[in-house]
PDB file of N, CA, C and O in Angstrom:
ATOM      1  N   UNK A   1      -1.572 -13.273 -21.537  1.00  0.00           N
ATOM      2  CA  UNK A   1      -2.220 -12.056 -21.067  1.00  0.00           C
ATOM      3  C   UNK A   1      -3.086 -11.526 -22.207  1.00  0.00           C
ATOM      4  O   UNK A   1      -2.696 -11.559 -23.374  1.00  0.00           O
ATOM      5  N   UNK A   2      -4.273 -11.037 -21.839  1.00  0.00           N
ATOM      6  CA  UNK A   2      -5.128 -10.439 -22.864  1.00  0.00           C
ATOM      7  C   UNK A   2      -5.164  -8.916 -22.693  1.00  0.00           C
ATOM      8  O   UNK A   2      -4.573  -8.361 -21.766  1.00  0.00           O
ATOM      9  N   UNK A   3      -5.871  -8.264 -23.610  1.00  0.00           N
ATOM     10  CA  UNK A   3      -5.912  -6.804 -23.629  1.00  0.00           C
ATOM     11  C   UNK A   3      -6.504  -6.239 -22.342  1.00  0.00           C
ATOM     12  O   UNK A   3      -6.018  -5.232 -21.826  1.00  0.00           O
ATOM     13  N   UNK A   4      -7.543  -6.875 -21.824  1.00  0.00           N
ATOM     14  CA  UNK A   4      -8.191  -6.368 -20.601  1.00  0.00           C
ATOM     15  C   UNK A   4      -7.211  -6.289 -19.436  1.00  0.00           C
ATOM     16  O   UNK A   4      -7.139  -5.277 -18.739  1.00  0.00           O
ATOM     17  N   UNK A   5      -6.464  -7.361 -19.237  1.00  0.00           N
ATOM     18  CA  UNK A   5      -5.497  -7.382 -18.133  1.00  0.00           C
ATOM     19  C   UNK A   5      -4.379  -6.377 -18.363  1.00  0.00           C
ATOM     20  O   UNK A   5      -3.927  -5.723 -17.423  1.00  0.00           O
ATOM     21  N   UNK A   6      -3.928  -6.248 -19.615  1.00  0.00           N
ATOM     22  CA  UNK A   6      -2.861  -5.294 -19.916  1.00  0.00           C
ATOM     23  C   UNK A   6      -3.309  -3.861 -19.657  1.00  0.00           C
ATOM     24  O   UNK A   6      -2.540  -3.058 -19.130  1.00  0.00           O
ATOM     25  N   UNK A   7      -4.547  -3.534 -20.022  1.00  0.00           N
ATOM     26  CA  UNK A   7      -5.069  -2.181 -19.788  1.00  0.00           C
ATOM     27  C   UNK A   7      -5.158  -1.901 -18.289  1.00  0.00           C
ATOM     28  O   UNK A   7      -4.768  -0.826 -17.832  1.00  0.00           O
ATOM     29  N   UNK A   8      -5.665  -2.859 -17.529  1.00  0.00           N
ATOM     30  CA  UNK A   8      -5.777  -2.656 -16.078  1.00  0.00           C
ATOM     31  C   UNK A   8      -4.405  -2.531 -15.426  1.00  0.00           C
ATOM     32  O   UNK A   8      -4.223  -1.705 -14.531  1.00  0.00           O
ATOM     33  N   UNK A   9      -3.441  -3.331 -15.857  1.00  0.00           N
ATOM     34  CA  UNK A   9      -2.090  -3.238 -15.297  1.00  0.00           C
ATOM     35  C   UNK A   9      -1.445  -1.903 -15.630  1.00  0.00           C
ATOM     36  O   UNK A   9      -0.809  -1.285 -14.776  1.00  0.00           O
ATOM     37  N   UNK A  10      -1.610  -1.454 -16.876  1.00  0.00           N
ATOM     38  CA  UNK A  10      -1.033  -0.173 -17.276  1.00  0.00           C
ATOM     39  C   UNK A  10      -1.676   0.973 -16.503  1.00  0.00           C
ATOM     40  O   UNK A  10      -0.979   1.879 -16.045  1.00  0.00           O
ATOM     41  N   UNK A  11      -3.000   0.941 -16.355  1.00  0.00           N
ATOM     42  CA  UNK A  11      -3.702   1.995 -15.609  1.00  0.00           C
ATOM     43  C   UNK A  11      -3.253   2.012 -14.156  1.00  0.00           C
ATOM     44  O   UNK A  11      -3.048   3.082 -13.584  1.00  0.00           O
ATOM     45  N   UNK A  12      -3.101   0.846 -13.560  1.00  0.00           N
ATOM     46  CA  UNK A  12      -2.625   0.776 -12.180  1.00  0.00           C
ATOM     47  C   UNK A  12      -1.217   1.311 -12.033  1.00  0.00           C
ATOM     48  O   UNK A  12      -0.911   2.022 -11.075  1.00  0.00           O
ATOM     49  N   UNK A  13      -0.355   0.971 -12.985  1.00  0.00           N
ATOM     50  CA  UNK A  13       1.028   1.446 -12.951  1.00  0.00           C
ATOM     51  C   UNK A  13       1.101   2.966 -13.086  1.00  0.00           C
ATOM     52  O   UNK A  13       1.837   3.623 -12.349  1.00  0.00           O
ATOM     53  N   UNK A  14       0.342   3.520 -14.024  1.00  0.00           N
ATOM     54  CA  UNK A  14       0.345   4.977 -14.217  1.00  0.00           C
ATOM     55  C   UNK A  14      -0.243   5.684 -12.996  1.00  0.00           C
ATOM     56  O   UNK A  14       0.253   6.738 -12.595  1.00  0.00           O
ATOM     57  N   UNK A  15      -1.288   5.118 -12.405  1.00  0.00           N
ATOM     58  CA  UNK A  15      -1.892   5.716 -11.208  1.00  0.00           C
ATOM     59  C   UNK A  15      -0.907   5.730 -10.054  1.00  0.00           C
ATOM     60  O   UNK A  15      -0.752   6.750  -9.382  1.00  0.00           O
ATOM     61  N   UNK A  16      -0.242   4.613  -9.818  1.00  0.00           N
ATOM     62  CA  UNK A  16       0.758   4.570  -8.745  1.00  0.00           C
ATOM     63  C   UNK A  16       1.928   5.518  -9.018  1.00  0.00           C
ATOM     64  O   UNK A  16       2.404   6.204  -8.114  1.00  0.00           O
ATOM     65  N   UNK A  17       2.379   5.549 -10.259  1.00  0.00           N
ATOM     66  CA  UNK A  17       3.492   6.436 -10.611  1.00  0.00           C
ATOM     67  C   UNK A  17       3.109   7.896 -10.398  1.00  0.00           C
ATOM     68  O   UNK A  17       3.899   8.675  -9.866  1.00  0.00           O
ATOM     69  N   UNK A  18       1.895   8.271 -10.813  1.00  0.00           N
ATOM     70  CA  UNK A  18       1.496   9.667 -10.641  1.00  0.00           C
ATOM     71  C   UNK A  18       1.300  10.020  -9.171  1.00  0.00           C
ATOM     72  O   UNK A  18       1.571  11.152  -8.769  1.00  0.00           O
ATOM     73  N   UNK A  19       0.836   9.077  -8.370  1.00  0.00           N
ATOM     74  CA  UNK A  19       0.704   9.333  -6.932  1.00  0.00           C
ATOM     75  C   UNK A  19       2.081   9.548  -6.301  1.00  0.00           C
ATOM     76  O   UNK A  19       2.256  10.444  -5.475  1.00  0.00           O
ATOM     77  N   UNK A  20       3.049   8.729  -6.692  1.00  0.00           N
ATOM     78  CA  UNK A  20       4.407   8.911  -6.178  1.00  0.00           C
ATOM     79  C   UNK A  20       5.019  10.226  -6.651  1.00  0.00           C
ATOM     80  O   UNK A  20       5.697  10.911  -5.885  1.00  0.00           O
ATOM     81  N   UNK A  21       4.779  10.576  -7.913  1.00  0.00           N
ATOM     82  CA  UNK A  21       5.289  11.846  -8.425  1.00  0.00           C
ATOM     83  C   UNK A  21       4.637  13.028  -7.716  1.00  0.00           C
ATOM     84  O   UNK A  21       5.299  14.033  -7.455  1.00  0.00           O
ATOM     85  N   UNK A  22       3.357  12.922  -7.406  1.00  0.00           N
ATOM     86  CA  UNK A  22       2.668  13.989  -6.667  1.00  0.00           C
ATOM     87  C   UNK A  22       3.231  14.128  -5.265  1.00  0.00           C
ATOM     88  O   UNK A  22       3.414  15.239  -4.769  1.00  0.00           O
ATOM     89  N   UNK A  23       3.502  13.012  -4.636  1.00  0.00           N
ATOM     90  CA  UNK A  23       4.072  13.036  -3.284  1.00  0.00           C
ATOM     91  C   UNK A  23       5.461  13.669  -3.291  1.00  0.00           C
ATOM     92  O   UNK A  23       5.816  14.415  -2.379  1.00  0.00           O
ATOM     93  N   UNK A  24       6.242  13.363  -4.326  1.00  0.00           N
ATOM     94  CA  UNK A  24       7.636  13.813  -4.362  1.00  0.00           C
ATOM     95  C   UNK A  24       7.810  15.214  -4.953  1.00  0.00           C
ATOM     96  O   UNK A  24       8.622  16.004  -4.471  1.00  0.00           O
ATOM     97  N   UNK A  25       7.029  15.516  -6.015  1.00  0.00           N
ATOM     98  CA  UNK A  25       7.307  16.743  -6.761  1.00  0.00           C
ATOM     99  C   UNK A  25       6.192  17.785  -6.744  1.00  0.00           C
ATOM    100  O   UNK A  25       6.446  18.950  -7.052  1.00  0.00           O
ATOM    101  N   UNK A  26       4.994  17.410  -6.403  1.00  0.00           N
ATOM    102  CA  UNK A  26       3.928  18.410  -6.367  1.00  0.00           C
ATOM    103  C   UNK A  26       2.578  17.822  -6.734  1.00  0.00           C
ATOM    104  O   UNK A  26       2.478  16.792  -7.400  1.00  0.00           O
ATOM    105  N   UNK A  27       1.548  18.509  -6.279  1.00  0.00           N
ATOM    106  CA  UNK A  27       0.192  18.014  -6.453  1.00  0.00           C
ATOM    107  C   UNK A  27      -0.306  18.046  -7.892  1.00  0.00           C
ATOM    108  O   UNK A  27      -1.332  17.438  -8.198  1.00  0.00           O
ATOM    109  N   UNK A  28       0.391  18.734  -8.772  1.00  0.00           N
ATOM    110  CA  UNK A  28      -0.012  18.794 -10.175  1.00  0.00           C
ATOM    111  C   UNK A  28      -0.056  17.429 -10.844  1.00  0.00           C
ATOM    112  O   UNK A  28      -0.815  17.221 -11.791  1.00  0.00           O
ATOM    113  N   UNK A  29       0.747  16.509 -10.357  1.00  0.00           N
ATOM    114  CA  UNK A  29       0.773  15.159 -10.918  1.00  0.00           C
ATOM    115  C   UNK A  29      -0.523  14.401 -10.665  1.00  0.00           C
ATOM    116  O   UNK A  29      -0.779  13.389 -11.317  1.00  0.00           O
ATOM    117  N   UNK A  30      -1.342  14.870  -9.734  1.00  0.00           N
ATOM    118  CA  UNK A  30      -2.619  14.205  -9.477  1.00  0.00           C
ATOM    119  C   UNK A  30      -3.592  14.379 -10.637  1.00  0.00           C
ATOM    120  O   UNK A  30      -4.577  13.647 -10.732  1.00  0.00           O
ATOM    121  N   UNK A  31      -3.327  15.334 -11.513  1.00  0.00           N
ATOM    122  CA  UNK A  31      -4.135  15.469 -12.728  1.00  0.00           C
ATOM    123  C   UNK A  31      -4.003  14.223 -13.604  1.00  0.00           C
ATOM    124  O   UNK A  31      -4.969  13.810 -14.246  1.00  0.00           O
ATOM    125  N   UNK A  32      -2.823  13.630 -13.632  1.00  0.00           N
ATOM    126  CA  UNK A  32      -2.622  12.391 -14.383  1.00  0.00           C
ATOM    127  C   UNK A  32      -3.447  11.262 -13.770  1.00  0.00           C
ATOM    128  O   UNK A  32      -4.041  10.466 -14.497  1.00  0.00           O
ATOM    129  N   UNK A  33      -3.489  11.188 -12.461  1.00  0.00           N
ATOM    130  CA  UNK A  33      -4.317  10.189 -11.786  1.00  0.00           C
ATOM    131  C   UNK A  33      -5.779  10.380 -12.159  1.00  0.00           C
ATOM    132  O   UNK A  33      -6.481   9.410 -12.447  1.00  0.00           O
ATOM    133  N   UNK A  34      -6.238  11.615 -12.156  1.00  0.00           N
ATOM    134  CA  UNK A  34      -7.617  11.908 -12.540  1.00  0.00           C
ATOM    135  C   UNK A  34      -7.911  11.550 -13.984  1.00  0.00           C
ATOM    136  O   UNK A  34      -8.988  11.041 -14.293  1.00  0.00           O
ATOM    137  N   UNK A  35      -6.961  11.814 -14.872  1.00  0.00           N
ATOM    138  CA  UNK A  35      -7.134  11.468 -16.279  1.00  0.00           C
ATOM    139  C   UNK A  35      -7.282   9.960 -16.463  1.00  0.00           C
ATOM    140  O   UNK A  35      -8.141   9.506 -17.219  1.00  0.00           O
ATOM    141  N   UNK A  36      -6.456   9.193 -15.782  1.00  0.00           N
ATOM    142  CA  UNK A  36      -6.539   7.731 -15.877  1.00  0.00           C
ATOM    143  C   UNK A  36      -7.888   7.251 -15.355  1.00  0.00           C
ATOM    144  O   UNK A  36      -8.525   6.396 -15.970  1.00  0.00           O
ATOM    145  N   UNK A  37      -8.320   7.793 -14.236  1.00  0.00           N
ATOM    146  CA  UNK A  37      -9.605   7.406 -13.672  1.00  0.00           C
ATOM    147  C   UNK A  37     -10.771   7.738 -14.591  1.00  0.00           C
ATOM    148  O   UNK A  37     -11.674   6.921 -14.770  1.00  0.00           O
ATOM    149  N   UNK A  38     -10.758   8.931 -15.172  1.00  0.00           N
ATOM    150  CA  UNK A  38     -11.819   9.314 -16.101  1.00  0.00           C
ATOM    151  C   UNK A  38     -11.810   8.445 -17.356  1.00  0.00           C
ATOM    152  O   UNK A  38     -12.867   8.085 -17.873  1.00  0.00           O
ATOM    153  N   UNK A  39     -10.622   8.112 -17.841  1.00  0.00           N
ATOM    154  CA  UNK A  39     -10.525   7.261 -19.023  1.00  0.00           C
ATOM    155  C   UNK A  39     -11.074   5.866 -18.734  1.00  0.00           C
ATOM    156  O   UNK A  39     -11.771   5.288 -19.568  1.00  0.00           O
ATOM    157  N   UNK A  40     -10.763   5.324 -17.555  1.00  0.00           N
ATOM    158  CA  UNK A  40     -11.307   4.016 -17.187  1.00  0.00           C
ATOM    159  C   UNK A  40     -12.827   4.070 -17.055  1.00  0.00           C
ATOM    160  O   UNK A  40     -13.523   3.140 -17.464  1.00  0.00           O
ATOM    161  N   UNK A  41     -13.335   5.149 -16.490  1.00  0.00           N
ATOM    162  CA  UNK A  41     -14.778   5.302 -16.326  1.00  0.00           C
ATOM    163  C   UNK A  41     -15.481   5.371 -17.682  1.00  0.00           C
ATOM    164  O   UNK A  41     -16.468   4.669 -17.904  1.00  0.00           O
ATOM    165  N   UNK A  42     -14.984   6.204 -18.578  1.00  0.00           N
ATOM    166  CA  UNK A  42     -15.633   6.311 -19.884  1.00  0.00           C
ATOM    167  C   UNK A  42     -15.485   5.019 -20.673  1.00  0.00           C
ATOM    168  O   UNK A  42     -16.389   4.662 -21.429  1.00  0.00           O
ATOM    169  N   UNK A  43     -14.375   4.309 -20.522  1.00  0.00           N
ATOM    170  CA  UNK A  43     -14.188   3.036 -21.231  1.00  0.00           C
ATOM    171  C   UNK A  43     -15.170   1.979 -20.743  1.00  0.00           C
ATOM    172  O   UNK A  43     -15.566   1.103 -21.511  1.00  0.00           O
ATOM    173  N   UNK A  44     -15.562   2.051 -19.487  1.00  0.00           N
ATOM    174  CA  UNK A  44     -16.524   1.081 -18.966  1.00  0.00           C
ATOM    175  C   UNK A  44     -17.910   1.280 -19.578  1.00  0.00           C
ATOM    176  O   UNK A  44     -18.698   0.337 -19.645  1.00  0.00           O
ATOM    177  N   UNK A  45     -18.212   2.494 -20.022  1.00  0.00           N
ATOM    178  CA  UNK A  45     -19.506   2.760 -20.649  1.00  0.00           C
ATOM    179  C   UNK A  45     -19.454   2.617 -22.168  1.00  0.00           C
ATOM    180  O   UNK A  45     -20.388   2.092 -22.775  1.00  0.00           O
ATOM    181  N   UNK A  46     -18.365   3.081 -22.783  1.00  0.00           N
ATOM    182  CA  UNK A  46     -18.300   3.144 -24.245  1.00  0.00           C
ATOM    183  C   UNK A  46     -17.525   2.000 -24.874  1.00  0.00           C
ATOM    184  O   UNK A  46     -17.636   1.779 -26.080  1.00  0.00           O
ATOM    185  N   UNK A  47     -16.749   1.272 -24.096  1.00  0.00           N
ATOM    186  CA  UNK A  47     -15.855   0.213 -24.586  1.00  0.00           C
ATOM    187  C   UNK A  47     -14.813   0.757 -25.565  1.00  0.00           C
ATOM    188  O   UNK A  47     -14.289   0.013 -26.394  1.00  0.00           O
ATOM    189  N   UNK A  48     -14.513   2.059 -25.468  1.00  0.00           N
ATOM    190  CA  UNK A  48     -13.482   2.685 -26.288  1.00  0.00           C
ATOM    191  C   UNK A  48     -12.291   3.001 -25.406  1.00  0.00           C
ATOM    192  O   UNK A  48     -12.414   3.737 -24.427  1.00  0.00           O
ATOM    193  N   UNK A  49     -11.138   2.446 -25.750  1.00  0.00           N
ATOM    194  CA  UNK A  49      -9.915   2.696 -25.006  1.00  0.00           C
ATOM    195  C   UNK A  49      -8.754   2.771 -25.999  1.00  0.00           C
ATOM    196  O   UNK A  49      -8.470   1.790 -26.686  1.00  0.00           O
ATOM    197  N   UNK A  50      -8.083   3.916 -26.084  1.00  0.00           N
ATOM    198  CA  UNK A  50      -6.981   4.047 -27.033  1.00  0.00           C
ATOM    199  C   UNK A  50      -5.882   3.005 -26.825  1.00  0.00           C
ATOM    200  O   UNK A  50      -5.334   2.489 -27.799  1.00  0.00           O
ATOM    201  N   UNK A  51      -5.553   2.689 -25.576  1.00  0.00           N
ATOM    202  CA  UNK A  51      -4.522   1.684 -25.319  1.00  0.00           C
ATOM    203  C   UNK A  51      -4.955   0.319 -25.843  1.00  0.00           C
ATOM    204  O   UNK A  51      -4.133  -0.423 -26.380  1.00  0.00           O
ATOM    205  N   UNK A  52      -6.225  -0.020 -25.696  1.00  0.00           N
ATOM    206  CA  UNK A  52      -6.722  -1.301 -26.189  1.00  0.00           C
ATOM    207  C   UNK A  52      -6.590  -1.390 -27.703  1.00  0.00           C
ATOM    208  O   UNK A  52      -6.289  -2.456 -28.239  1.00  0.00           O
ATOM    209  N   UNK A  53      -6.811  -0.289 -28.386  1.00  0.00           N
ATOM    210  CA  UNK A  53      -6.670  -0.269 -29.845  1.00  0.00           C
ATOM    211  C   UNK A  53      -5.220  -0.533 -30.239  1.00  0.00           C
ATOM    212  O   UNK A  53      -4.945  -1.314 -31.150  1.00  0.00           O
ATOM    213  N   UNK A  54      -4.301   0.126 -29.546  1.00  0.00           N
ATOM    214  CA  UNK A  54      -2.875  -0.067 -29.836  1.00  0.00           C
ATOM    215  C   UNK A  54      -2.455  -1.506 -29.558  1.00  0.00           C
ATOM    216  O   UNK A  54      -1.746  -2.118 -30.357  1.00  0.00           O
ATOM    217  N   UNK A  55      -2.892  -2.040 -28.431  1.00  0.00           N
ATOM    218  CA  UNK A  55      -2.521  -3.409 -28.083  1.00  0.00           C
ATOM    219  C   UNK A  55      -3.109  -4.422 -29.062  1.00  0.00           C
ATOM    220  O   UNK A  55      -2.472  -5.430 -29.366  1.00  0.00           O
ATOM    221  N   UNK A  56      -4.309  -4.164 -29.554  1.00  0.00           N
ATOM    222  CA  UNK A  56      -4.922  -5.056 -30.535  1.00  0.00           C
ATOM    223  C   UNK A  56      -4.126  -5.068 -31.831  1.00  0.00           C
ATOM    224  O   UNK A  56      -3.976  -6.114 -32.463  1.00  0.00           O
ATOM    225  N   UNK A  57      -3.613  -3.902 -32.228  1.00  0.00           N
ATOM    226  CA  UNK A  57      -2.813  -3.807 -33.447  1.00  0.00           C
ATOM    227  C   UNK A  57      -1.485  -4.536 -33.314  1.00  0.00           C
ATOM    228  O   UNK A  57      -0.901  -4.949 -34.316  1.00  0.00           O
ATOM    229  N   UNK A  58      -0.999  -4.698 -32.076  1.00  0.00           N
ATOM    230  CA  UNK A  58       0.255  -5.427 -31.874  1.00  0.00           C
ATOM    231  C   UNK A  58       0.044  -6.936 -31.866  1.00  0.00           C
ATOM    232  O   UNK A  58       1.008  -7.699 -31.811  1.00  0.00           O
ATOM    233  N   UNK A  59      -1.222  -7.371 -31.922  1.00  0.00           N
ATOM    234  CA  UNK A  59      -1.512  -8.786 -31.985  1.00  0.00           C
ATOM    235  C   UNK A  59      -1.896  -9.433 -30.670  1.00  0.00           C
ATOM    236  O   UNK A  59      -2.040 -10.654 -30.599  1.00  0.00           O
ATOM    237  N   UNK A  60      -2.063  -8.643 -29.637  1.00  0.00           N
ATOM    238  CA  UNK A  60      -2.471  -9.206 -28.349  1.00  0.00           C
ATOM    239  C   UNK A  60      -3.916  -9.690 -28.444  1.00  0.00           C
ATOM    240  O   UNK A  60      -4.741  -9.053 -29.100  1.00  0.00           O
ATOM    241  N   UNK A  61      -4.222 -10.792 -27.807  1.00  0.00           N
ATOM    242  CA  UNK A  61      -5.565 -11.350 -27.908  1.00  0.00           C
ATOM    243  C   UNK A  61      -6.564 -10.536 -27.091  1.00  0.00           C
ATOM    244  O   UNK A  61      -6.237  -9.967 -26.049  1.00  0.00           O
ATOM    245  N   UNK A  62      -7.776 -10.502 -27.596  1.00  0.00           N
ATOM    246  CA  UNK A  62      -8.854  -9.739 -26.961  1.00  0.00           C
ATOM    247  C   UNK A  62      -9.372 -10.448 -25.723  1.00  0.00           C
ATOM    248  O   UNK A  62      -9.294 -11.671 -25.609  1.00  0.00           O
ATOM    249  N   UNK A  63      -9.896  -9.668 -24.808  1.00  0.00           N
ATOM    250  CA  UNK A  63     -10.570 -10.203 -23.641  1.00  0.00           C
ATOM    251  C   UNK A  63     -12.064  -9.971 -23.794  1.00  0.00           C
ATOM    252  O   UNK A  63     -12.575  -9.913 -24.913  1.00  0.00           O
ATOM    253  N   UNK A  64     -12.753  -9.841 -22.697  1.00  0.00           N
ATOM    254  CA  UNK A  64     -14.198  -9.649 -22.724  1.00  0.00           C
ATOM    255  C   UNK A  64     -14.584  -8.169 -22.877  1.00  0.00           C
ATOM    256  O   UNK A  64     -15.594  -7.866 -23.513  1.00  0.00           O
ATOM    257  N   UNK A  65     -13.809  -7.258 -22.314  1.00  0.00           N
ATOM    258  CA  UNK A  65     -14.195  -5.856 -22.286  1.00  0.00           C
ATOM    259  C   UNK A  65     -13.928  -5.128 -23.602  1.00  0.00           C
ATOM    260  O   UNK A  65     -14.774  -4.367 -24.073  1.00  0.00           O
ATOM    261  N   UNK A  66     -12.782  -5.352 -24.184  1.00  0.00           N
ATOM    262  CA  UNK A  66     -12.386  -4.623 -25.402  1.00  0.00           C
ATOM    263  C   UNK A  66     -12.245  -5.604 -26.557  1.00  0.00           C
ATOM    264  O   UNK A  66     -11.280  -6.366 -26.616  1.00  0.00           O
ATOM    265  N   UNK A  67     -13.210  -5.585 -27.478  1.00  0.00           N
ATOM    266  CA  UNK A  67     -13.194  -6.530 -28.603  1.00  0.00           C
ATOM    267  C   UNK A  67     -12.953  -5.828 -29.905  1.00  0.00           C
ATOM    268  O   UNK A  67     -12.909  -6.471 -30.954  1.00  0.00           O
TER     269      UNK A  67
END
């Protein structure tokens, strides 16, 4: 697995978790969904992603998006 796939999997997991939390506990959890979406959007333009930096430091191999 490379950094690109790990970032997408983590973003998908957090999005699903926040949607379930919003359904169960309140709509405030949708702010987390929005944050993940905005972070993915800005990363597509700037190629800056904090999770990618952390994963790179752990030795995970780079993909095409985050080098």
